[in-house]
N, CA and C atoms as an extended XYZ file, in Angstrom:
201
Properties=species:S:1:pos:R:3:atomname:S:1:resname:S:1:resid:I:1 pbc="F F F"
N         0.646        7.488       14.546 N   MET     1
C         1.293        8.749       14.252 CA  MET     1
C         0.933        9.824       14.361 C   MET     1
N         1.778       11.004       14.729 N   SER     2
C         1.549       11.966       15.438 CA  SER     2
C         0.626       12.793       14.065 C   SER     2
N         0.725       13.941       14.607 N   ALA     3
C         0.483       15.161       13.806 CA  ALA     3
C         0.791       15.843       13.424 C   ALA     3
N         2.483       15.853       13.568 N   GLN     4
C         3.211       16.216       12.824 CA  GLN     4
C         3.781       15.924       11.483 C   GLN     4
N         3.630       14.390       11.239 N   ARG     5
C         4.012       13.903       11.020 CA  ARG     5
C         2.573       13.875        9.918 C   ARG     5
N         1.389       13.200       10.565 N   MET     6
C         0.286       14.143        9.194 CA  MET     6
C         0.560       15.168        8.420 C   MET     6
N         0.432       16.334        9.625 N   MET     7
C         0.915       17.032        8.576 CA  MET     7
C         2.056       17.135        7.547 C   MET     7
N         2.857       16.818        7.408 N   PHE     8
C         3.782       16.642        6.145 CA  PHE     8
C         3.499       15.670        5.144 C   PHE     8
N         2.516       14.350        5.869 N   LEU     9
C         2.037       13.397        4.505 CA  LEU     9
C         0.577       14.582        3.364 C   LEU     9
N         0.090       15.391        4.559 N   THR    10
C        -1.247       16.499        3.949 CA  THR    10
C        -0.073       17.336        3.311 C   THR    10
N         0.575       18.360        3.171 N   GLN    11
C         1.378       19.154        2.373 CA  GLN    11
C         2.375       18.239        1.521 C   GLN    11
N         2.427       17.287        1.792 N   ALA    12
C         2.881       16.564        0.233 CA  ALA    12
C         1.277       16.598       -1.092 C   ALA    12
N         0.235       15.611        0.167 N   LEU    13
C        -0.884       15.213       -0.641 CA  LEU    13
C        -0.789       16.813       -1.481 C   LEU    13
N        -1.300       17.689       -0.946 N   VAL    14
C        -1.367       19.295       -1.314 CA  VAL    14
C        -0.875       19.378       -2.513 C   VAL    14
N         0.339       19.881       -2.483 N   ILE    15
C         1.101       19.840       -3.418 CA  ILE    15
C         1.581       19.289       -4.451 C   ILE    15
N         1.491       17.597       -4.403 N   PHE    16
C         1.560       16.726       -5.679 CA  PHE    16
C        -0.058       17.308       -6.451 C   PHE    16
N        -0.929       17.260       -5.424 N   LEU    17
C        -2.165       17.779       -6.398 CA  LEU    17
C        -2.162       18.602       -7.165 C   LEU    17
N        -1.489       19.762       -6.749 N   GLY    18
C        -1.094       20.908       -7.253 CA  GLY    18
C        -0.968       20.594       -8.734 C   GLY    18
N         0.502       19.627       -8.533 N   ILE    19
C         1.910       19.785       -9.429 CA  ILE    19
C         0.580       18.480      -11.124 C   ILE    19
N        -0.126       17.413      -10.043 N   GLY    20
C        -1.362       17.178      -11.043 CA  GLY    20
C        -1.969       18.176      -11.836 C   GLY    20
N        -3.126       19.271      -11.187 N   LEU    21
C        -3.454       20.017      -11.649 CA  LEU    21
C        -2.722       20.991      -13.026 C   LEU    21
N        -2.101       21.063      -12.309 N   THR    22
C        -0.418       22.097      -13.458 CA  THR    22
C        -0.369       21.389      -14.632 C   THR    22
N         0.049       20.231      -14.184 N   GLY    23
C         0.441       19.202      -15.374 CA  GLY    23
C         1.170       18.662      -14.936 C   GLY    23
N         2.199       17.701      -14.926 N   PHE    24
C         3.082       16.880      -14.970 CA  PHE    24
C         4.663       17.453      -15.158 C   PHE    24
N         4.341       17.699      -17.019 N   ALA    25
C         5.332       18.388      -17.659 CA  ALA    25
C         5.914       19.545      -17.351 C   ALA    25
N         4.743       20.343      -16.692 N   ALA    26
C         4.894       21.545      -16.724 CA  ALA    26
C         5.738       22.155      -15.810 C   ALA    26
N         5.243       21.265      -14.649 N   SER    27
C         6.254       21.465      -12.883 CA  SER    27
C         7.382       21.243      -13.146 C   SER    27
N         8.255       22.634      -11.789 N   SER    28
C         8.914       22.203      -12.111 CA  SER    28
C         9.550       21.168      -10.801 C   SER    28
N        11.351       21.087      -11.224 N   TRP    29
C        11.532       19.684      -10.595 CA  TRP    29
C        11.808       19.994       -9.446 C   TRP    29
N        11.764       21.760       -8.610 N   ILE    30
C        12.173       21.545       -7.195 CA  ILE    30
C        10.260       20.958       -6.349 C   ILE    30
N         9.259       20.981       -6.727 N   LEU    31
C         8.089       20.957       -6.040 CA  LEU    31
C         7.989       18.850       -6.121 C   LEU    31
N         8.879       18.322       -6.968 N   TYR    32
C         8.783       16.715       -7.032 CA  TYR    32
C        10.040       16.838       -5.875 C   TYR    32
N        11.093       17.402       -5.414 N   ALA    33
C        11.694       17.246       -4.217 CA  ALA    33
C        11.294       17.849       -3.171 C   ALA    33
N        10.372       18.597       -2.905 N   MET    34
C         9.539       18.691       -2.054 CA  MET    34
C         8.175       17.556       -1.858 C   MET    34
N         7.890       16.882       -2.991 N   VAL    35
C         6.971       15.890       -2.359 CA  VAL    35
C         7.634       14.669       -1.349 C   VAL    35
N         8.914       14.398       -2.417 N   ILE    36
C         9.859       13.208       -1.890 CA  ILE    36
C        10.247       13.592       -0.968 C   ILE    36
N        10.270       14.831        0.296 N   GLY    37
C        11.043       15.433        1.059 CA  GLY    37
C         9.952       14.987        2.283 C   GLY    37
N         8.648       15.703        2.217 N   LEU    38
C         7.956       15.956        3.263 CA  LEU    38
C         7.040       14.432        3.364 C   LEU    38
N         7.117       13.400        2.349 N   SER    39
C         6.196       11.794        2.447 CA  SER    39
C         7.810       11.427        3.436 C   SER    39
N         9.127       11.289        2.419 N   PHE    40
C         9.521       10.828        3.499 CA  PHE    40
C         9.446       10.761        5.269 C   PHE    40
N         9.592       12.512        5.424 N   ALA    41
C         9.293       12.793        7.484 CA  ALA    41
C         8.401       12.283        7.407 C   ALA    41
N         7.266       12.440        6.326 N   GLY    42
C         5.503       11.929        6.756 CA  GLY    42
C         6.199       10.336        7.196 C   GLY    42
N         6.284        9.335        6.778 N   LEU    43
C         6.435        7.630        7.030 CA  LEU    43
C         7.342        7.500        7.977 C   LEU    43
N         8.524        8.123        8.219 N   THR    44
C         9.928        7.860        8.383 CA  THR    44
C        10.033        8.399        9.752 C   THR    44
N         8.810        9.863       10.137 N   GLY    45
C         8.943       10.438       11.608 CA  GLY    45
C        11.163       11.384       11.675 C   GLY    45
N        11.899       11.066        9.882 N   ILE    46
C        13.144       12.080        9.865 CA  ILE    46
C        12.949       12.931        9.143 C   ILE    46
N        13.118       13.828        9.546 N   CYS    47
C        13.045       15.541        8.798 CA  CYS    47
C        14.220       15.958        8.885 C   CYS    47
N        14.575       15.502        7.180 N   PRO    48
C        15.848       16.390        6.659 CA  PRO    48
C        15.942       17.387        6.854 C   PRO    48
N        15.125       18.020        6.162 N   ASN    49
C        15.354       19.763        6.629 CA  ASN    49
C        15.501       20.544        7.720 C   ASN    49
N        14.740       19.975        8.626 N   LEU    50
C        14.831       20.200       10.298 CA  LEU    50
C        16.390       19.931       11.105 C   LEU    50
N        16.756       18.618       10.312 N   SER    51
C        17.707       18.041       10.591 CA  SER    51
C        19.143       19.343       10.393 C   SER    51
N        18.959       20.251        9.390 N   ILE    52
C        19.551       20.881        8.130 CA  ILE    52
C        19.793       21.983        9.129 C   ILE    52
N        18.548       22.383        9.696 N   TRP    53
C        17.880       23.690       10.055 CA  TRP    53
C        18.381       23.753       11.574 C   TRP    53
N        18.533       22.666       12.347 N   ARG    54
C        19.237       22.597       13.819 CA  ARG    54
C        20.009       22.570       13.589 C   ARG    54
N        21.257       21.917       12.752 N   LYS    55
C        22.135       22.232       12.503 CA  LYS    55
C        23.247       23.598       12.530 C   LYS    55
N        22.881       24.441       11.353 N   VAL    56
C        22.793       25.609       11.703 CA  VAL    56
C        22.363       26.605       12.900 C   VAL    56
N        21.818       26.081       13.635 N   GLY    57
C        21.852       26.413       14.803 CA  GLY    57
C        20.501       26.891       14.899 C   GLY    57
N        19.203       27.271       15.090 N   PHE    58
C        17.854       27.298       14.870 CA  PHE    58
C        17.188       26.122       15.674 C   PHE    58
N        16.464       26.343       16.080 N   THR    59
C        15.742       25.908       17.179 CA  THR    59
C        14.240       25.592       17.012 C   THR    59
N        13.620       23.912       17.197 N   ASP    60
C        12.756       23.775       16.891 CA  ASP    60
C        11.386       23.786       17.938 C   ASP    60
N        11.594       24.324       18.721 N   SER    61
C        10.396       24.632       19.360 CA  SER    61
C         9.479       26.020       19.695 C   SER    61
N         8.079       25.884       20.254 N   CYS    62
C         7.581       27.320       19.872 CA  CYS    62
C         7.239       28.214       21.513 C   CYS    62
N         8.346       28.106       22.134 N   LYS    63
C         8.121       28.384       23.119 CA  LYS    63
C         8.730       30.271       23.128 C   LYS    63
N         8.115       30.626       23.570 N   PRO    64
C         9.126       32.288       23.547 CA  PRO    64
C         9.850       32.584       24.132 C   PRO    64
N        11.158       32.739       23.460 N   PRO    65
C        12.287       33.082       24.312 CA  PRO    65
C        12.220       33.423       25.318 C   PRO    65
N        13.272       33.476       26.564 N   ARG    66
C        13.351       34.071       28.077 CA  ARG    66
C        13.722       35.149       28.247 C   ARG    66
N        13.532       35.400       29.065 N   GLY    67
C        14.634       37.610       28.826 CA  GLY    67
C        13.781       38.088       29.487 C   GLY    67
């Protein structure tokens, strides 16, 4: 498992713990969507959000731009 996938799973866990501490009934549905998306990305290696941003035109590298 790569570091990026572990990062996705860790973020999902922290958000889910926050939902639990706040109260499952009091949390917004968007937080559940984030947990599901991050867990999916961590377990499968496919990140839907990253795919969407690539199609919009952004790159996913940390290299500084040439110029």
